[in-house]
C-alpha positions as CSV (number, residue, x, y, z in Angstrom):
1,M,20.5,-13.6,-9.1
2,T,21.2,-10.2,-7.5
3,G,21.2,-10.4,-3.7
4,P,19.6,-8.0,-1.2
5,E,21.0,-4.6,-0.6
6,V,19.3,-4.3,2.8
7,A,18.9,-6.9,5.6
8,C,16.6,-6.4,8.5
9,V,17.0,-8.8,11.4
10,G,14.5,-9.5,14.2
11,E,11.2,-11.0,15.3
12,T,7.9,-10.8,13.6
13,M,4.7,-12.0,15.2
14,V,1.1,-12.6,14.4
15,V,-1.0,-9.6,15.6
16,L,-4.5,-10.1,17.0
17,A,-6.6,-6.9,17.3
18,P,-10.3,-6.1,17.8
19,A,-12.0,-6.0,14.4
20,A,-13.9,-2.9,15.7
21,P,-12.1,0.0,17.6
22,T,-13.0,-1.3,21.1
23,P,-11.0,-2.4,24.1
24,L,-9.8,-6.0,23.8
25,E,-11.8,-7.3,26.7
26,H,-15.1,-6.2,25.0
27,A,-14.2,-7.4,21.5
28,D,-16.4,-10.0,19.9
29,R,-14.1,-10.5,16.8
30,L,-10.4,-10.3,16.3
31,A,-8.6,-9.4,13.0
32,V,-5.4,-11.3,12.3
33,G,-2.3,-9.5,10.9
34,V,1.4,-9.6,11.2
35,G,3.8,-7.1,12.8
36,G,7.4,-6.7,13.7
37,A,9.6,-3.6,13.7
38,E,12.3,-5.1,11.5
39,S,10.1,-6.7,8.9
40,N,8.0,-3.5,8.9
41,V,11.1,-1.7,7.8
42,A,11.9,-4.4,5.3
43,M,8.4,-4.2,3.8
44,G,8.6,-0.4,3.7
45,L,12.0,-0.5,1.9
46,A,10.7,-3.1,-0.6
47,R,7.7,-1.0,-1.4
48,L,10.0,1.9,-2.0
49,G,11.8,-0.2,-4.6
50,H,14.8,-1.5,-2.6
51,R,15.9,-5.2,-2.5
52,A,15.2,-6.0,1.1
53,A,15.7,-9.2,3.0
54,W,14.3,-10.2,6.4
55,V,16.4,-12.5,8.6
56,S,14.6,-14.3,11.4
57,R,13.0,-17.5,12.6
58,V,9.3,-18.5,12.7
59,G,7.6,-21.6,14.0
60,D,6.6,-24.5,11.8
61,D,2.9,-23.6,12.4
62,P,0.0,-21.8,10.7
63,F,1.0,-18.4,12.2
64,G,4.6,-18.8,10.9
65,R,3.3,-19.6,7.4
66,R,1.1,-16.5,7.6
67,V,4.0,-14.3,8.6
68,L,6.2,-15.6,5.8
69,R,3.4,-15.2,3.2
70,E,2.5,-11.6,4.2
71,V,6.1,-10.3,4.5
72,A,6.9,-11.9,1.1
73,A,3.8,-10.4,-0.5
74,A,5.3,-6.9,0.1
75,G,8.3,-7.9,-2.0
76,V,10.7,-8.8,0.8
77,D,13.1,-11.7,0.4
78,T,12.2,-14.3,3.1
79,T,14.6,-17.0,2.0
80,L,16.9,-16.2,4.9
81,V,14.2,-17.0,7.5
82,T,14.5,-20.3,9.3
83,V,11.4,-22.4,10.0
84,D,11.8,-23.9,13.5
85,P,10.0,-27.1,14.2
86,A,10.6,-26.9,17.9
87,A,9.4,-23.4,18.9
88,P,6.3,-21.4,18.1
89,T,5.7,-18.2,16.2
90,G,5.2,-15.3,18.7
91,V,1.9,-13.5,19.1
92,Y,0.9,-10.1,20.3
93,L,-2.5,-8.5,20.9
94,K,-3.5,-4.9,20.4
95,D,-5.7,-3.3,23.1
96,P,-7.2,0.0,21.9
97,G,-8.2,2.5,24.6
98,P,-8.9,6.2,25.1
99,D,-5.3,6.7,26.1
100,G,-3.8,4.9,23.1
101,T,-3.2,1.3,22.1
102,R,-1.5,-1.1,24.5
103,V,0.1,-4.3,23.5
104,H,0.2,-7.7,25.2
105,Y,3.0,-10.1,24.2
106,H,3.0,-13.9,24.0
107,R,6.5,-14.3,22.7
108,A,8.6,-16.0,25.4
109,G,10.3,-19.0,24.0
110,S,9.3,-18.1,20.5
111,A,11.2,-19.3,17.4
112,A,12.8,-15.9,16.9
113,S,14.1,-15.8,20.5
114,R,16.4,-18.6,19.4
115,L,18.2,-16.4,16.9
116,T,22.0,-16.4,17.3
117,A,25.0,-14.6,15.7
118,R,25.1,-17.4,13.1
119,A,22.1,-15.8,11.4
120,L,24.5,-13.4,9.8
121,D,26.8,-16.1,8.4
122,D,24.8,-16.8,5.2
123,P,26.9,-15.9,2.1
124,R,23.9,-14.4,0.5
125,L,24.3,-11.4,2.8
126,A,27.8,-10.7,1.6
127,G,26.9,-7.7,-0.6
128,V,24.4,-6.1,1.8
129,R,24.8,-2.3,1.9
130,L,22.7,-1.7,5.0
131,L,22.0,-3.9,8.0
132,H,19.1,-2.8,10.1
133,L,18.8,-3.8,13.8
134,T,16.6,-2.6,16.7
135,G,16.7,-2.5,20.5
136,I,13.9,-5.1,20.6
137,T,16.1,-8.0,19.6
138,P,18.6,-7.9,22.4
139,A,15.7,-8.0,24.9
140,L,14.4,-11.4,23.6
141,S,17.2,-13.7,24.8
142,R,20.9,-14.0,25.5
143,G,21.4,-15.4,22.0
144,C,19.6,-12.5,20.4
145,R,21.6,-10.0,22.4
146,D,24.8,-11.8,21.3
147,L,23.6,-11.5,17.7
148,V,23.2,-7.7,17.9
149,E,26.5,-7.3,19.8
150,H,28.3,-9.5,17.2
151,A,26.9,-7.4,14.3
152,L,28.0,-4.1,15.9
153,T,31.4,-5.2,17.2
154,A,32.7,-7.9,14.8
155,R,31.1,-6.4,11.7
156,P,30.6,-9.7,9.9
157,L,29.1,-7.8,6.9
158,P,32.0,-5.4,6.3
159,A,30.3,-3.7,3.3
160,A,27.2,-2.9,5.3
161,R,26.4,0.3,7.1
162,I,24.5,-0.5,10.4
163,S,21.4,1.3,11.4
164,F,20.0,0.8,14.9
165,D,16.5,1.9,15.9
166,V,16.4,2.1,19.7
167,N,12.8,1.0,19.9
168,H,12.7,0.4,23.7
169,R,9.9,-1.9,24.7
170,P,9.2,-1.5,28.5
171,R,7.1,-4.7,28.5
172,L,10.2,-6.6,27.5
173,W,12.7,-5.0,29.9
174,P,12.5,-2.1,32.3
175,V,14.3,1.1,31.9
176,R,16.9,0.4,34.6
177,R,18.1,-2.7,32.7
178,A,17.5,-1.5,29.2
179,A,19.0,2.0,29.4
180,P,22.8,1.2,29.7
181,V,22.5,-1.7,27.2
182,L,20.7,0.3,24.5
183,R,23.0,3.3,24.9
184,D,26.1,1.1,24.4
185,L,24.6,-0.7,21.4
186,A,23.3,2.5,19.8
187,D,26.7,4.2,20.2
188,R,28.4,1.4,18.2
189,A,26.0,1.8,15.2
190,D,26.6,4.0,12.1
191,V,23.0,5.4,12.0
192,V,20.8,5.7,15.1
193,L,17.1,6.4,15.1
194,V,15.4,7.3,18.5
195,G,12.3,9.0,19.7
196,L,12.8,12.0,21.9
197,D,10.3,10.6,24.3
198,E,12.1,7.3,24.7
199,A,15.5,9.1,25.0
200,A,14.0,11.1,27.8
201,A,12.6,7.9,29.5
202,L,15.8,5.9,29.0
203,W,18.6,8.5,29.5
204,G,16.9,11.6,30.9
205,V,17.7,13.8,27.9
206,T,15.0,16.1,26.5
207,A,16.6,17.8,23.5
208,P,17.9,16.4,20.2
209,F,21.4,17.9,20.7
210,A,21.6,16.3,24.1
211,V,20.9,13.0,22.6
212,R,23.7,13.5,20.1
213,A,26.1,14.4,22.9
214,L,25.1,11.2,24.7
215,L,25.9,9.1,21.5
216,P,29.1,10.4,20.1
217,G,30.0,7.3,18.1
218,P,27.5,7.1,15.2
219,D,28.0,8.9,12.0
220,L,24.4,10.1,12.2
221,V,21.7,10.3,14.9
222,V,18.1,10.9,14.0
223,V,15.8,12.1,16.8
224,K,12.1,11.8,16.2
225,D,9.7,14.1,18.0
226,G,6.2,12.7,17.1
227,P,4.0,15.2,15.3
228,I,6.5,18.0,15.7
229,G,9.2,16.7,13.3
230,A,12.6,15.0,13.2
231,T,16.2,16.2,13.5
232,A,19.2,14.6,11.8
233,L,22.5,15.2,13.6
234,P,25.7,14.2,11.8
235,R,28.9,13.8,13.8
236,T,30.3,16.9,12.2
237,G,28.4,19.8,10.7
238,A,25.0,21.4,11.4
239,G,21.9,19.4,12.4
240,V,18.8,19.4,10.2
241,F,15.2,19.7,11.3
242,V,12.3,18.9,9.1
243,P,8.7,19.4,10.5
244,A,6.2,16.6,10.3
245,L,3.1,16.9,8.2
246,P,-0.5,17.3,9.5
247,A,-1.6,13.9,10.8
248,P,-5.0,12.5,11.7
249,V,-4.0,9.3,13.4
250,R,-5.9,6.1,13.3
251,E,-3.2,3.8,14.7
252,P,0.3,5.0,15.5
253,V,1.9,1.5,15.9
254,G,4.2,1.0,12.9
255,A,4.5,4.6,11.9
256,G,8.0,4.8,13.4
257,D,9.1,1.8,11.3
258,A,7.6,3.5,8.2
259,F,9.6,6.6,9.0
260,A,12.8,4.5,9.4
261,A,12.1,2.8,6.0
262,G,11.7,6.2,4.3
263,F,14.7,7.8,5.9
264,L,16.9,4.8,5.2
265,A,15.7,4.6,1.6
266,G,16.9,8.2,1.3
267,L,20.3,7.3,2.5
268,L,20.5,4.4,0.1
269,R,19.7,6.7,-2.7
270,G,22.3,9.3,-1.7
271,L,19.7,12.0,-0.9
272,D,20.7,14.9,1.3
273,L,19.5,14.9,4.9
274,P,16.5,17.2,4.5
275,A,15.2,14.9,1.7
276,C,15.9,11.8,3.8
277,L,13.8,13.3,6.6
278,R,11.0,14.3,4.3
279,L,10.9,10.8,2.8
280,G,10.6,9.5,6.3
281,H,7.7,11.7,7.1
282,L,6.0,10.9,3.8
283,T,6.3,7.2,4.3
284,A,5.0,7.5,7.9
285,V,1.8,9.2,6.7
286,P,-0.1,6.1,5.3
287,A,1.0,4.0,8.3
288,L,-0.6,6.5,10.7
289,A,-3.9,6.2,8.8
290,A,-3.9,2.4,8.5
291,A,-5.3,-0.1,11.0
292,G,-2.4,-2.5,10.5
293,D,1.3,-2.0,11.2
294,T,2.3,-1.2,7.6
295,A,0.8,0.5,4.6
296,P,2.0,1.2,1.0
297,P,3.9,4.5,0.6
298,P,2.4,7.5,-1.4
299,D,2.6,7.5,-5.2
300,P,6.2,7.8,-6.3
301,A,5.5,10.8,-8.7
302,W,3.7,12.7,-5.9
303,T,6.5,11.9,-3.5
304,A,9.2,13.1,-5.9
305,R,7.3,16.5,-6.2
306,A,7.0,16.7,-2.4
307,L,10.7,16.1,-1.9
308,A,11.6,18.9,-4.3
309,L,9.3,21.6,-2.7
310,P,11.0,24.6,-1.1
311,D,10.9,24.6,2.7
312,A,8.0,27.1,2.9
313,R,5.8,25.0,0.6
314,W,6.7,21.8,2.4
315,A,5.3,23.4,5.6
316,T,1.9,23.9,3.9
317,L,1.7,20.5,2.2
318,V,-1.3,18.4,3.0
319,P,-0.6,14.7,2.2
320,G,-2.8,13.4,-0.6
321,A,-4.0,16.8,-1.7
322,A,-3.0,18.7,-4.8
323,F,0.2,20.7,-4.4
324,P,0.0,24.3,-3.5
325,A,-0.3,26.4,-6.7
326,D,2.9,28.0,-8.0
327,P,2.8,31.8,-7.7
328,P,1.3,33.3,-10.9
329,A,3.9,34.5,-13.4
330,R,3.9,38.2,-14.3
331,E,1.8,38.6,-17.4
332,T,3.6,39.3,-20.7
333,G,1.3,39.7,-23.6
334,G,-1.5,37.6,-22.3
335,G,0.4,34.6,-21.0
336,H,-0.5,33.2,-17.6
337,G,1.5,31.2,-15.0
338,A,0.3,27.6,-14.8
339,A,-0.2,25.9,-11.5
340,E,1.0,22.3,-11.4
341,H,-1.1,19.7,-9.7
342,A,-0.4,16.1,-8.8
343,A,-2.7,13.6,-7.1
344,G,-1.2,11.5,-4.4
345,S,-2.0,8.6,-2.2
346,G,-0.9,10.0,1.2
347,H,-3.4,9.8,4.0
348,G,-2.3,12.6,6.2
349,G,0.1,12.4,9.1
350,G,3.8,12.7,10.0
351,S,4.2,11.3,13.5
352,T,7.3,9.3,13.8
353,R,6.4,7.5,17.0
């Protein structure tokens, strides 16, 4: 059996959120889902047709079984997940409000916090082309931090390129503790994804090129600027900016993971940087419109057309709508230029938060 080409390592929890869009303290009913940055990326990659595995631990409890079932249902290989009989599956709650959605964690001592560097020893990971990590994992425990440091320093999967999404979570560790650790870890990765807002909060830099100067080590740094767009900055050569698409936002949580899945899928396919950034934006669109942390990507045929658009037409693209008509051809003997149309399943939006 062919093994995974991508491995995503980190915690996934059960998510409890008000069934209606109301603050948690006033909610009468809670909807149950699952969410975790790394499994979100794995699910996004699997839905885009890549062989993705999720490496983690869950409790031997109903929530753990639900997490495994839902992640596997998206096409992700969960056979590398350990079921821990002695520690629970983590839980977090979403609290919608006028200023955005806050989250409340109940994850201390969770099964995933007991991950160690040994999680990468499984021989089934030997052929992985991409190992995806985030800055959430090192905040969970000393063993989890050792895992991330081991992956980045010892390179136990020598064939794998390592991507690192900074993903600072202030509720897990404050800026003063997180900033130097996340900068050091990010600088040892091959591909780094970071929001411009979190780079400003962590390191005081407010422009994509300043982020790149702060992280000279990676081959590629991708700076996401919410609804503005995203910039890919290779170690050598010119940076590339691609604007985001118009985005009515229902729930931003998970959209950054969807962007990461799309961008990394582009790298795996050998696409150029503008196409990778476009695929990231397109994959984020449905996640922004969904109530949960993940959503299926747009129709592949529609996506292929969007990736091939000239820059000027990309800027006018409305996700889910028919493509802008091609300019009419000059008439020659009664012939007419034909406008091509393609229906898509995008829902609007390109924020990469």
